C-alpha positions as CSV (number, residue, x, y, z in Angstrom):
1,M,-35.7,0.0,19.8
2,W,-36.2,1.1,16.2
3,P,-39.1,-0.7,14.6
4,F,-38.5,-1.3,10.9
5,R,-41.5,-3.7,10.5
6,N,-44.4,-2.4,8.5
7,R,-47.6,-3.8,10.0
8,Q,-49.4,-3.5,6.7
9,T,-47.0,-5.5,4.6
10,E,-45.5,-8.9,5.1
11,S,-42.1,-8.8,6.7
12,R,-40.0,-11.5,8.4
13,A,-37.3,-9.1,9.8
14,A,-36.9,-8.4,13.4
15,D,-37.1,-5.1,15.2
16,I,-33.5,-3.6,15.3
17,D,-31.8,-2.0,18.3
18,V,-29.2,0.1,16.6
19,G,-27.2,0.6,19.8
20,A,-27.0,-3.1,20.5
21,L,-26.0,-3.6,16.9
22,F,-23.0,-1.2,17.2
23,S,-22.2,-2.8,20.5
24,Q,-22.0,-6.2,18.9
25,F,-19.8,-4.9,16.0
26,Y,-17.3,-3.0,18.2
27,A,-17.4,-5.2,21.3
28,F,-18.5,-2.4,23.6
29,G,-20.6,-2.6,26.7
30,A,-24.3,-2.3,26.6
31,S,-24.2,1.0,28.4
32,T,-22.2,3.1,25.9
33,Y,-21.6,3.4,22.2
34,S,-19.3,6.4,22.2
35,W,-16.6,4.9,20.0
36,Q,-16.1,8.0,17.8
37,V,-13.4,10.6,18.4
38,S,-14.1,14.3,17.6
39,P,-11.7,15.7,15.0
40,A,-11.8,19.0,16.8
41,V,-10.2,17.4,19.9
42,L,-7.3,16.2,17.8
43,A,-7.0,19.6,16.0
44,S,-6.8,21.4,19.4
45,T,-4.2,18.9,20.7
46,L,-2.1,19.5,17.6
47,S,-2.2,23.2,18.2
48,T,-0.9,22.9,21.8
49,P,2.8,22.2,21.9
50,G,3.7,19.4,24.4
51,G,0.1,18.2,24.9
52,L,0.4,15.0,23.0
53,G,-1.2,12.5,25.4
54,A,-4.5,12.0,23.6
55,L,-2.8,12.5,20.3
56,I,-0.5,9.5,20.7
57,V,-3.4,7.2,21.7
58,E,-5.5,8.2,18.7
59,S,-2.5,8.1,16.4
60,R,-1.9,4.5,17.3
61,R,-5.5,3.6,16.9
62,L,-6.0,5.3,13.6
63,S,-2.7,4.0,12.2
64,R,-4.3,0.6,12.3
65,I,-7.8,1.3,11.0
66,S,-7.5,4.3,8.6
67,P,-6.7,3.1,5.0
68,L,-4.9,6.3,4.2
69,L,-2.7,6.2,7.3
70,V,-2.0,2.5,6.8
71,A,-1.0,3.2,3.2
72,Y,1.2,6.2,4.3
73,Q,3.2,3.9,6.6
74,R,3.6,1.4,3.8
75,C,4.7,4.0,1.3
76,M,7.0,5.9,3.6
77,I,8.8,2.8,4.9
78,G,9.2,1.5,1.4
79,G,10.5,4.9,0.2
80,V,13.0,5.3,3.0
81,L,14.3,1.7,3.7
82,T,15.3,-1.0,1.3
83,G,14.4,-3.8,3.7
84,E,17.9,-5.2,3.5
85,P,21.3,-4.1,4.9
86,E,22.2,-1.2,2.6
87,R,25.9,-0.7,1.9
88,P,27.1,2.9,2.3
89,T,29.1,4.8,-0.3
90,F,31.9,7.2,0.5
91,P,33.4,10.3,-1.1
92,E,36.1,9.9,-3.8
93,G,39.5,9.6,-2.3
94,V,38.8,6.8,0.2
95,P,40.9,3.8,-0.8
96,E,38.9,0.9,-2.2
97,K,40.2,-1.5,0.5
98,V,39.1,0.9,3.3
99,A,35.7,1.6,1.8
100,E,35.1,-2.1,1.4
101,A,36.0,-2.9,5.0
102,A,33.9,0.0,6.3
103,A,30.8,-1.0,4.2
104,D,31.2,-4.6,5.5
105,L,31.3,-3.2,9.0
106,W,28.0,-1.4,8.5
107,V,26.3,-4.4,6.9
108,E,27.5,-6.7,9.7
109,R,26.0,-4.5,12.5
110,C,23.0,-3.1,10.7
111,N,19.6,-4.7,11.6
112,P,16.9,-3.9,9.0
113,E,14.1,-5.0,11.3
114,T,15.2,-2.7,14.0
115,E,15.4,0.2,11.6
116,R,11.9,-0.6,10.3
117,E,10.4,-0.7,13.8
118,L,12.1,2.6,14.8
119,L,10.9,4.3,11.7
120,R,7.3,3.0,12.2
121,R,7.4,4.4,15.8
122,L,8.4,7.8,14.5
123,I,5.6,7.8,11.9
124,V,3.0,6.9,14.5
125,D,4.4,8.3,17.8
126,G,6.8,11.0,16.5
127,E,9.6,10.4,19.0
128,L,11.4,7.8,21.1
129,L,14.4,7.3,23.4
130,I,17.1,4.7,23.1
131,I,19.0,4.1,26.4
132,P,22.6,2.8,26.4
133,D,21.7,-0.9,26.7
134,G,19.6,-0.6,23.5
135,T,16.1,-0.5,25.1
136,V,13.6,1.6,23.2
137,I,11.4,3.9,25.3
138,P,8.2,4.9,23.5
139,A,6.8,8.4,23.4
140,D,4.4,7.9,26.3
141,G,7.1,6.4,28.5
142,F,9.1,9.5,29.2
143,E,8.8,13.2,29.9
144,P,11.3,15.9,28.9
145,V,12.9,18.1,31.6
146,L,12.9,21.7,30.5
147,T,15.0,24.7,31.6
148,G,15.1,28.4,30.6
149,P,12.3,30.9,30.0
150,E,8.9,29.8,28.6
151,W,9.5,31.4,25.3
152,G,12.9,29.7,24.8
153,S,12.9,26.6,27.0
154,Q,15.3,23.8,26.2
155,V,15.4,20.1,27.0
156,V,18.2,19.1,29.4
157,G,17.1,15.6,30.3
158,Y,14.3,13.0,30.4
159,R,12.3,11.3,33.1
160,I,11.6,7.7,32.2
161,G,8.4,6.2,33.5
162,K,7.6,7.3,37.0
163,S,11.2,8.0,38.0
164,A,11.9,11.3,39.8
165,S,15.5,11.4,38.5
166,Q,16.4,12.7,35.1
167,R,18.7,11.0,32.6
168,R,21.0,12.6,30.0
169,D,22.8,9.5,28.7
170,V,20.0,8.7,26.3
171,W,19.6,9.0,22.5
172,Y,16.6,11.1,21.5
173,L,15.2,10.3,18.1
174,G,12.4,12.6,16.8
175,D,11.7,15.4,14.3
176,R,11.2,18.0,17.0
177,H,10.7,21.6,16.0
178,D,12.9,24.4,17.5
179,G,11.5,25.7,20.8
180,E,9.2,22.7,21.4
181,E,9.8,19.9,23.8
182,R,7.8,17.2,22.0
183,A,7.8,16.0,18.4
184,V,4.5,15.5,16.5
185,P,3.9,12.1,14.8
186,W,4.5,12.2,11.0
187,I,0.8,11.3,10.6
188,G,-0.2,13.9,13.1
189,P,-1.3,16.7,10.7
190,A,-3.6,14.3,9.0
191,L,-5.3,12.9,12.1
192,P,-8.3,15.2,12.3
193,Y,-9.2,14.5,8.6
194,A,-8.5,10.8,8.9
195,T,-10.6,10.7,12.1
196,A,-13.6,12.4,10.4
197,L,-13.3,10.1,7.4
198,A,-13.0,6.9,9.6
199,N,-16.0,7.9,11.7
200,I,-18.1,8.4,8.5
201,R,-16.9,5.3,6.8
202,I,-17.1,3.0,9.8
203,A,-20.6,4.2,10.7
204,A,-21.9,4.0,7.2
205,G,-20.0,1.0,6.0
206,H,-20.6,-1.3,8.9
207,G,-23.6,0.0,10.8
208,L,-25.8,0.7,7.9
209,G,-24.4,-2.3,6.0
210,A,-25.3,-4.6,8.9
211,M,-28.8,-3.2,9.1
212,A,-29.1,-3.8,5.3
213,K,-28.2,-7.4,5.8
214,I,-30.4,-8.0,8.8
215,T,-33.5,-6.0,7.8
216,A,-34.9,-7.9,4.8
217,V,-38.4,-7.9,3.3
218,I,-39.9,-10.8,1.4
219,T,-41.4,-9.6,-1.9
220,N,-43.5,-11.1,-4.6
221,T,-41.5,-11.6,-7.8
222,T,-44.5,-12.3,-10.1
223,P,-45.6,-9.6,-12.6
224,D,-49.1,-9.3,-11.0
225,R,-49.9,-8.1,-7.5
226,I,-52.1,-11.2,-7.1
227,A,-50.4,-14.3,-8.5
228,A,-52.5,-16.9,-10.2
229,A,-50.4,-19.8,-8.9
230,P,-51.6,-21.4,-5.7
231,A,-48.4,-20.6,-3.9
232,G,-48.3,-17.0,-5.0
233,R,-49.4,-14.3,-2.6
234,S,-49.8,-10.6,-2.8
235,G,-47.3,-8.2,-1.1
236,V,-50.0,-7.2,1.4
237,I,-51.8,-9.6,3.7
238,A,-54.1,-9.1,6.6
239,Q,-52.8,-11.7,9.1
240,P,-49.6,-13.7,9.3
241,D,-49.9,-17.1,7.7
242,R,-49.2,-19.9,10.3
243,D,-49.5,-22.8,7.9
244,N,-45.9,-22.7,6.7
245,P,-42.6,-23.6,8.4
246,A,-41.5,-20.0,8.5
247,G,-44.6,-18.9,10.4
248,A,-44.8,-21.8,12.8
249,E,-43.0,-19.7,15.4
250,P,-42.7,-16.0,15.7
251,I,-39.4,-14.6,14.5
252,T,-37.8,-12.5,17.3
253,S,-34.3,-12.0,15.7
254,T,-32.6,-12.8,12.5
255,G,-28.8,-12.6,12.6
256,I,-26.3,-12.3,9.7
257,G,-26.3,-15.7,7.9
258,S,-29.9,-16.6,8.7
259,V,-31.8,-18.4,5.9
260,P,-35.5,-17.5,5.7
261,Y,-38.1,-19.8,4.2
262,L,-39.3,-18.7,0.8
263,R,-42.2,-19.9,-1.2
264,M,-42.5,-20.0,-5.0
265,N,-42.4,-16.5,-6.6
266,E,-40.8,-14.9,-3.6
267,A,-37.5,-13.1,-3.2
268,I,-35.5,-11.3,-0.5
269,A,-35.2,-7.5,-0.8
270,R,-32.7,-5.7,1.4
271,I,-32.8,-2.0,2.2
272,Q,-30.3,0.2,0.4
273,A,-28.1,1.9,3.0
274,G,-24.9,3.8,2.6
275,P,-23.5,7.3,1.8
276,D,-25.3,9.3,-0.8
277,E,-23.6,11.4,-3.5
278,T,-23.2,14.4,-1.2
279,A,-21.6,12.4,1.5
280,R,-19.2,10.8,-1.1
281,K,-18.1,14.2,-2.3
282,Y,-17.5,15.3,1.3
283,E,-15.5,12.1,1.9
284,A,-13.4,12.9,-1.2
285,E,-12.6,16.3,0.3
286,L,-11.5,14.8,3.6
287,A,-9.3,12.3,1.8
288,A,-7.7,15.1,-0.3
289,D,-7.1,17.1,2.9
290,A,-5.5,14.1,4.6
291,A,-3.2,13.5,1.6
292,A,-2.2,17.2,1.6
293,A,-1.4,17.0,5.3
294,L,0.8,14.0,4.7
295,N,2.5,15.7,1.7
296,L,1.9,12.8,-0.6
297,P,-0.4,12.6,-3.6
298,L,-3.7,10.9,-3.0
299,A,-3.1,8.7,-6.0
300,E,0.2,7.5,-4.4
301,L,-1.6,6.6,-1.2
302,R,-4.5,4.8,-2.8
303,S,-2.4,3.3,-5.6
304,D,-5.2,4.5,-7.9
305,Y,-4.1,5.7,-11.3
306,S,-7.3,5.1,-13.2
307,T,-7.9,8.8,-13.8
308,G,-5.6,11.4,-15.2
309,S,-3.1,11.6,-18.0
310,F,0.5,10.4,-18.1
311,S,1.7,14.0,-17.3
312,N,-0.4,14.1,-14.1
313,L,0.7,10.6,-13.2
314,R,4.4,11.6,-13.7
315,M,4.0,14.8,-11.6
316,A,2.4,12.8,-8.7
317,W,5.3,10.3,-9.0
318,Q,7.8,13.1,-8.8
319,D,6.1,14.8,-5.9
320,A,6.1,11.5,-4.0
321,D,9.8,10.9,-4.9
322,R,10.8,14.3,-3.5
323,E,8.9,13.6,-0.2
324,Y,10.6,10.2,0.1
325,A,14.0,11.8,-0.6
326,R,13.4,14.5,2.1
327,R,12.4,12.0,4.7
328,R,15.2,9.6,3.8
329,L,17.8,12.4,4.2
330,W,16.4,13.2,7.6
331,W,16.5,9.6,8.6
332,H,20.1,9.2,7.5
333,R,21.2,12.3,9.4
334,A,19.1,11.6,12.6
335,Y,19.6,7.9,12.9
336,R,22.2,6.3,10.6
337,L,24.9,9.0,10.7
338,P,25.2,9.2,14.6
339,K,25.2,5.4,14.7
340,W,27.8,5.2,12.0
341,L,30.1,7.8,13.8
342,A,30.0,5.8,17.0
343,M,30.6,2.6,15.1
344,V,33.6,3.9,13.2
345,S,35.2,5.4,16.3
346,D,34.9,2.0,18.1
347,A,36.2,0.0,15.1
348,F,39.1,2.4,14.5
349,A,40.1,2.3,18.2
350,D,39.9,-1.5,18.3
351,G,41.8,-1.9,15.0
352,G,38.8,-3.3,13.1
353,L,39.5,-1.1,10.1
354,P,42.6,-0.9,7.9
355,R,45.2,1.7,8.7
356,M,44.4,5.2,7.2
357,N,45.5,8.8,7.6
358,R,43.5,11.6,9.1
359,D,42.0,12.8,5.8
360,T,40.8,9.3,4.9
361,L,39.1,9.0,8.3
362,A,37.4,12.3,7.9
363,M,36.0,11.3,4.5
364,L,35.0,7.9,6.0
365,R,32.8,9.9,8.5
366,R,30.8,11.3,5.6
367,P,28.9,8.3,4.1
368,S,25.8,8.3,2.1
369,W,23.1,5.7,1.4
370,P,21.4,5.8,-2.0
371,G,18.1,4.3,-0.7
372,P,15.5,2.4,-2.6
373,K,15.1,2.8,-6.4
374,R,11.6,3.5,-7.6
375,E,10.5,2.4,-11.0
376,P,9.0,5.3,-13.1
377,P,5.3,5.1,-14.0
378,Q,4.7,3.6,-17.4
379,P,8.4,2.9,-18.3
380,E,7.6,2.9,-22.0
381,S,6.2,6.4,-22.0
382,E,9.0,7.5,-19.7
383,A,11.6,6.1,-22.2
384,K,9.9,7.9,-25.1
385,A,10.0,11.2,-23.2
386,L,13.7,10.8,-22.3
387,A,14.5,9.8,-25.9
388,A,12.9,13.1,-27.1
389,L,15.1,15.0,-24.6
390,V,18.2,13.2,-25.9
391,K,17.2,14.0,-29.5
392,A,16.8,17.6,-28.6
393,G,20.2,17.7,-27.0
394,V,18.9,18.4,-23.4
395,L,20.3,15.1,-22.0
396,T,23.0,12.7,-23.0
397,P,22.2,9.1,-23.6
398,E,24.1,8.2,-20.4
399,Q,22.0,10.7,-18.4
400,A,18.8,9.4,-19.9
401,V,19.7,5.8,-19.0
402,A,20.5,6.8,-15.4
403,L,17.2,8.6,-15.0
404,L,15.3,5.7,-16.4
405,Q,17.0,3.3,-13.9
406,G,16.5,5.7,-11.0
407,D,20.3,6.3,-10.5
408,E,22.0,9.7,-9.8
409,L,22.3,11.9,-12.8
410,P,25.9,11.6,-14.1
411,A,27.8,14.7,-15.0
412,A,27.7,15.7,-18.6
413,A,31.0,15.3,-20.6
414,P,32.7,18.7,-21.2
415,A,32.3,20.1,-24.6
416,P,35.3,19.7,-27.0
417,N,37.5,22.8,-27.3
418,D,37.2,24.2,-30.8
419,G,40.1,26.5,-30.3
420,G,38.0,29.7,-30.0
421,D,38.3,32.3,-27.3
422,S,36.0,31.7,-24.3
423,Q,33.8,34.7,-23.3
């Protein structure tokens, strides 16, 4: 029990048990309040290849409560997927009829919601298995079977659940490093910093905020310490006044939403609780470290562009665009391309595609997906900058329009031959 009541001044707040307060907020038992997770534990788990048990649990928890990690999932899913069936494009040389039929095949069998769920699992868990019937096995539902020396072990199969047998007819999906048997979640490198930030914010924002609401002091609002009005009182009294409705019964607890009785010239004053300037600076450092571990600008994660010039804003936008393009290319190679190759083989064998020669089929096996188009920051300023590059002869008008619309940069037209000798 922490007494907040001052016996020398009038107060109608109850004594606060901080442990019970946290138990009420986080729905824990009365015997323990250990809801925090040490960032050092997560850092040591990250440094141990294969030891991802606790990491997966905390990654799932923090992916729901950490604002930066929630924003990263939203930004990454929006930067990789369009949310709709995306038609693939094929190299030049594929007949239009064949390309149209192949694109229709992909759109018909593509499920955007399945893609979104699989990508979210990779972001949070890091890896998964897809068995032949389409069932998805999460990262904590299987164990890899290794062979070879410790310094160069390789995965040869997987044990699903508590099964003693290993399976090889599964599709592994994960960004696994060479020489390691497990893949780290995409948000894994930022977990220690996000954990420290969440522990600070949750404790300060909710715990101290709740005490600020519950612990209230009734103060006199008149200019003088002793008010002249009959209902006015000083801030200091000797004994509680029992002649008013508020003092008829002793107050043992005041929950959030309680309405105290006030007399004339009285007001409620709450304690000021929360992080000080030093704590806020430390929180800013933790947020910057988390953004650096996620390889996305902090302004992109927070959607906060209130500070900085247009040049800084544009550089942050370009850095985020490069990260989205890198992750999108990995997603296309790891998930879409294997699925497309199996789909084309089945459709070609069943006669679901127009007749084609061997070269056309080879080109059909090399599709590409353009991905989402992101609007540039401050399109007016971007148009002015591109217009200056066009005026200087660096870009052609067609290239400037393509960059402004987020399309691929078209090739510049060849310079006219003036009849001179080329060097």
